[in-house]
C-alpha positions, 0 to 999 in steps of 0.5 A: 088741590094741594096747598103748600105747607100742609100735611096730606095722606099719601092717598090724597096726594096720589088722587090729586095727581091722578084725578086733578092732573097735578103735574107736580111742578110746584111742590115736593113731598117731605116726611119722616125718615123711613124706608119706602112710602107709607099710606099711613104716614102724612106727608107735607107738601111744600116748595122745592128746596133751595140750593145755597152754596153747596148746601140744599136748604129745605123750606122753613116749614119743613125745617120747623117740622123736622122733616126730610125730602122724600120726592120731587112733585114732578117725579112723583107725578111722572110715576103715578102717570106711568102707573095709570097709563099701564093700569088705569084701575091701579090701586093705592098699593100698586102706586106705592109699590111703583113709587118705592121701585122708582126711588130704589132703581131710578126706573119705572115699574112694569105693572 
């Protein structure tokens, strides 16, 4: 089970969604500004950002670490769920490819 304000590997987050059935309703992923998801990079799991006026404000722990928003937990879980429906034996690399595709095209990758 993922805990807020903690770092996890991308594989651990994928496994939590895939094996534990986490629907992502209560977390977002935050990380360093990089293009695409990275199995080698740790990601912080934290609350959804708040909207104050016209500004999006990330949780305090995220700001303290200098991280940026990467993925909503719900979208992340949806992408992994679709991957698992299409190809139950999909590995981490295919999940990462699907996550990157969704971020770039706002559409699910056909495996």
